[in-house]
C-alpha positions in Angstrom: -123.6 137.0 156.0 -120.8 138.2 153.5 -120.9 141.6 155.4 -118.9 139.8 158.1 -116.1 139.0 155.6 -113.0 141.0 155.4 -111.9 141.9 151.8 -109.9 139.4 149.8 -106.3 138.8 150.9 -105.1 138.7 147.4 -106.9 141.4 145.5 -108.5 143.6 148.1 -111.9 143.4 146.6 -115.0 142.8 148.7 -116.6 140.3 146.4 -116.2 137.3 148.8 -118.8 134.9 149.8 -119.4 131.8 152.0 -119.8 128.6 150.0 -121.6 125.6 151.3 -120.7 122.2 149.7 -120.6 118.6 150.5 -117.3 116.9 151.3 -117.1 113.2 152.2 -120.8 113.1 152.6 -121.0 115.9 155.2 -121.5 119.7 154.8 -118.4 121.9 154.5 -118.0 125.6 154.3 -115.4 127.7 152.6 -114.9 131.3 151.6 -114.0 132.3 148.2 -113.3 135.5 146.3 -115.4 135.8 143.2 -113.3 138.5 141.4 -112.2 137.2 138.1 -108.7 135.9 137.9 -108.1 136.3 141.6 -106.2 133.8 143.6 -108.7 134.1 146.5 -110.6 131.1 145.0 -107.6 129.0 146.1 -108.6 129.4 149.7 -111.7 127.4 149.2 -109.9 124.7 147.0 -106.7 124.1 148.8 -107.0 125.4 152.3 -110.3 126.0 154.0 -113.0 123.5 154.3 -114.7 123.9 157.7 -117.5 122.3 159.4 -119.3 125.5 160.2 -119.7 128.8 158.4 -118.4 130.6 161.6 -115.1 128.7 161.4 -114.7 129.5 157.8 -115.3 133.2 158.3 -112.9 133.3 161.2 -110.2 131.7 159.2 -110.8 134.0 156.2 -110.7 137.1 158.4 -107.4 136.1 160.0 -104.6 138.4 158.9 -100.9 138.3 159.5 -99.5 140.9 161.8 -97.5 143.6 160.1 -93.8 143.5 160.9 -92.2 146.6 162.4 
């Protein structure tokens, strides 16, 4: 499934993966960058816990539009 993930927002590496965990007694999904010392791990810790892996992937793959 990680082939669906865009590279990390922070470091540009492609060492990202979908994490499945339990949160408040229910399944939760997040994306994290596994590159050492990368801030991409913050995404799973402080921003993105989703009820499906599809929602987590969609949020991770969202990029800001470049300003002209």
